[in-house]
N, C-alpha and C positions, 0 to 999 in steps of 0.2 A: 656636230649636228647634234644638238637636242629632239626627241618626240614626242607628240602634243597626242592624247586621247582624244575625240569624239565620242561620244555614247547617244545613242538614236537609234533604238531597236525597231521601231515602227508605231503604228500603222503606217498604210502606204501615204496617206494625206497629209498626216504629220511628217514624215522624212522629207515629205513635198516643200512640208512649211519650211523645214528646217534649213534647207539648200541656201538660203540667201546666208542664214549666220553662220554657215560650213564655210562658205565665202570671207565672210570678216572675218573670221578666226585665223583663216590662212591668211589673208592678209595682212594681219596682226603677228606672223610667225612665219613670214616667208623666206626666214634663214633654218628652218624647222622643218622634220617631216608630221604631216598630219594625218593620222590613221583615224578611221571610221571603227566602231564596234557595233556590228548589227546584228539585223536575223538572219536567215540564211535566204528566204524569199526577196529579202534586197541585195546581197551580195553584188549578184550579176550588173543589177544596174548602175549603183554605185562605185563599182568598178572605173567605168567610164566618166564618171567626173573626173572633170580633170581638174579641180583645186584640193582632190585627195588623194594621196599618194600611197594610199593601201585599205584595205577593206577586211576586216576581223571579222569572223562570225560567230556568233554567238549563239549556240542552243537554245540555250534558255530554260535549261533541264530544272526540276524543282532543287532547292537547295539542299536539302537531306539528301542528294547528291554527290556524296562528299568526295566520291573520286572524279567527277566534272569540276568539282569545283578546284580542287586540287590542279587538274591539267589548265583548267582557264586561269589561274593562278599564276602557273607557273609559264604558262604562254607570254600571257600579259606583263610579266614580269624583265622577258627578255629585252623588250623596248625598252624601260629606264624609262618609262614618262614623267617628264616632269610637270606636266600640268594637263589637268581631266577634267574637259568638258561633259557635265551632263545636262546632256538635252533632253533626255527621258524624262530627268527627275520622279522615279517611280520606289517602290519598297525594293527593289530587286536593288536598283541601282545603287541607293543607299546603303544596302548591305554591302556590295561591292566596295564602295569607300570604305566602309569601314573593316572589313576584314581581306580584299583582294589585294586593294590600293591605296594604301594607308599614307605612304610617304607624300603622295602625288600632291600640287597644288590645285586645287578643285574648286569649280565654280559650279556653280547649282543650284534651286531655290532656296535650302538654307542658308547656303552664304549668301545669298541674295537679300533674305529679310529684313526689313529695318528692328529693330527693339520694339519688342509687346506685338508684333503683325505677324500671322498663323499663313499657315500654307492655305490653309480650306480658303483664307481671305484675298490672299495672292490670285489662285486659279479661278479665280472669280473673274478674273481679270483677261480682257480679248488675250490669244496664245501668241499674236506675233508681239504685243505689247510689252507681256511678262519676258518673250526670250530679250528682245531689246534692253530690257531694264535689267536682267541677269547677264548681259554683254557687258554693259557699261558699264554695271558693278566691277566686271572683272579687268578692266583698263580696255577693252574692244571696243575701237574705232566703228558701229554701225552705221555703214554707206548701203548694205544690201539685205538687213533682215527683213525690210519690209519690201525692197523689190527683186523681188525671185526670178531668174531667169533660168528658163527649164531647157534654152535652144541647145545646149550642149548635148542633150535626149535625143536628138530630131534624127530620123533615119532615112531613106528613101522610101517611101512604102508606094510611089505612084502604082508600080506593077500588081501588087495588091489589091487598090483600091479597085484598080480598074477590074477585077474579079466579079466586082459587086457595081459599080455605078459608074457612071459617065459622067454623074449629074452634079448639082450640089447636096449634101445629104445632113441629114437631121442625127445627130446620134444619141442612142438614150441608153440609161443604164438602171435598166427596171430592178437592179438585183443587192441583196444585201446579205453580210455575215450573218449565218445563223444564230450569234451570240447577241446579236442586236438587231430583231426581225423586227420591232418598235421603229426602227427609223425607215421601214419599208411600206412606199406607199401603196396600195392592193388594185389601183385602176387601172396600171398601164395598157393593158389589151385592147382596153377601151378608149385610152386616149389616141394609141398609134391609129386606129381605124377613123377616128373622129380626122385625125392633123389630114391623113390619105384624103378624107373627102371636100377636107377645106381648104384644101390647097391642090387639089387634082392633082394629086401623084406628079406633082411640080418639083419636090423632094424624095431623094429615096430614104428610107428609115433602115439605117444601120444598128445593132447593137453588140457586143464585143463582150461577149463574156470570158468571166476568170475559169481556172480550173475546175471548178466544182458547180457552175454552172451552164454548160453548154446543152445538157438536158430541158434544163429550161427555156434558156433562149428558144428552143425549137416553140414552144408554144405561143410564141409572138409573130404578129404578122409584119413580119422585117428581116432585113438579110443578117446573116448570124457570120461574122467575122471572123474567119479562123486562119490559121498557117499551118502547113501542111495537117490538114485538119485537128491539130492542137490551138490551142488561147493564144493568141499574140501576146509578147511580152512586152514588159513596160516601158520599154524605148519606144517599140510600135503602138504599142495605145497613146503614150502622149504625143505621138507622133500624128494620130489617126485624130484626137483631139482637136491638135492645132490646125489639121485641115476641115475639118469641122463645119458647119454652116451655122449648124444651134445646136445645142447638148438641154437634156434635162435629164434630171439624175435624183437619186434619193442622198441624202448625206451620207457618201463613201470615200474613197479615194479619187474617182475618178474626178468628183466634183473639186476639191483642191486642184488638180493639175488644171482645170477650165480655169479656176480662177484666178490664177497666177499667170496664166497665157493669154488673159484677159478675154476670154472669146462670152462669144451671145451663150448666154443659155438661164435657165431655172436651175434651181436645187430645191427640194422640198423637205422642209421640219415640222416634225411632230416639236412634242412637248419634252424631249432628252436634250435640249441644248438650242442654242441658238444661235444664229447668224453671227451674231457680233463676237459673241465668245469662241468661237472657232476661227474667226478673222475672213471671212469667205465671200464675204458680198462686196462687188466691184460696180460699179457704173454700166459696166456689158453685164457682169453675172448677177442676178437678183437672185433673193431669197422669197420662198412662202412660205409663210409660219404658221400652224395650227396648233390648237392643243392635242387633234385630235389626226392623224393622220385619215383614218377611214372614214372621217368624214368632210374631206378636202374633194368638191366635188369637180369632176373629169370637167366641166365649162370653165373651172374659175381658173383652170392651170390653162385650158387654152387659151382664154382670153388674155392670160399674160405673156402665152408666146405672143401671139397678134402683136400685142404691145411694146414688145421687145425683141422681135424679131429683123425689123427694118430701123 
């Protein structure tokens, strides 16, 4: 039995989007073991994925850390991988191809490009289109790459949700990575208050903070969803999104979860990218795109909520 390696370090949204591709790869190598190399943040989640046979943690330490690279190479070599599917397509994974796993057959952006085509031009296409092209070029039948099913991640959340509400609820993600602060819309406090007035408290407003967002979450006029005073895990997060009535979010991981669960909601984009390029907009999950998020008015967002809620 041969071993196949898929590399997808993150982020959360990127990993969610790769689920269909991972299933297509597994279906093409049914008699092989398919393992995932990913960041520590996603090991617990992806260990539950039914079409992955094992997860390897990559600490992603600086490449000048030769001891770590030697240990990682030694670990990977044990598996004798015949094929590597690089779904991260970063400078790091390009380095891995050359120095850590040069003997395996690789699938990556580099192996996908047509003669004369550059990575820069290829990367302008929607992310799921790029993934599909890469897999097809590698001989993979692509039946699921754009039909992502996250139901395997659902857990029983009924008791936890009842701690916060017995009503239908809006789920709001006003947070953003400090590295990508330009993705953050600054008027969620005002929006939450207007939602409560507009719908006369028909819907409970929930926020679900990550590990570094608990203090910030207390600033909002909303109920903060925690599990034993800690952030909920990623399976709980996926389930919470699935049970929501409507989601409003910045361009972050939960937005991709909402999109692929086909939930009703809104994602707010500034000029950092487009909804088309990140393959996020659906019939149910809509995007509002503006040049400058600080100029996006609360009433504009509220009008889109009213338009898309029912």
